[in-house]
C-alpha positions in Angstrom: -10.9 -6.5 73.1 -9.5 -4.0 75.5 -5.8 -3.4 76.2 -4.3 -3.1 79.4 -0.7 -1.9 80.2 1.1 -4.0 82.8 3.2 -1.8 84.9 5.4 -3.9 87.4 8.9 -3.7 88.7 11.8 -5.1 86.5 15.0 -4.1 87.8 16.3 -5.8 90.9 17.1 -3.3 93.5 18.0 -6.2 96.6 21.0 -7.9 97.7 20.1 -11.0 95.5 19.7 -9.5 92.0 19.3 -12.8 90.0 16.4 -14.0 92.4 14.6 -10.6 92.4 14.8 -10.4 88.5 13.2 -13.9 88.2 10.6 -12.9 90.8 9.8 -9.6 89.1 9.7 -11.4 85.8 7.1 -14.2 87.2 4.9 -11.4 88.9 4.5 -9.5 85.5 3.6 -12.7 83.9 1.1 -13.6 86.3 -0.4 -10.0 85.8 -0.6 -10.7 81.9 -2.2 -14.3 82.5 -4.6 -12.5 84.8 -5.7 -10.0 82.3 -5.9 -12.5 79.6 -8.3 -14.5 81.9 -10.5 -11.7 82.0 -10.6 -11.2 78.3 -8.1 -8.4 78.1 -5.0 -8.0 76.0 -2.0 -7.1 78.2 0.9 -4.9 77.0 4.1 -5.6 79.0 6.7 -4.1 77.4 9.5 -4.7 80.0 9.0 -8.3 79.1 9.5 -8.5 75.3 13.1 -9.0 75.6 13.2 -11.5 78.7 14.2 -15.3 78.0 
């Protein structure tokens, strides 16, 4: 299997940081699921320490 690095925003920069952070985490998770569905192994280090 091939590895793919998932690069997506993590740090919130808008007026509602909690909502934006959750949105950024969800976006990265969707990207990881897409990679897995295509037979790839996603690497998303910015998600390693999230809840």
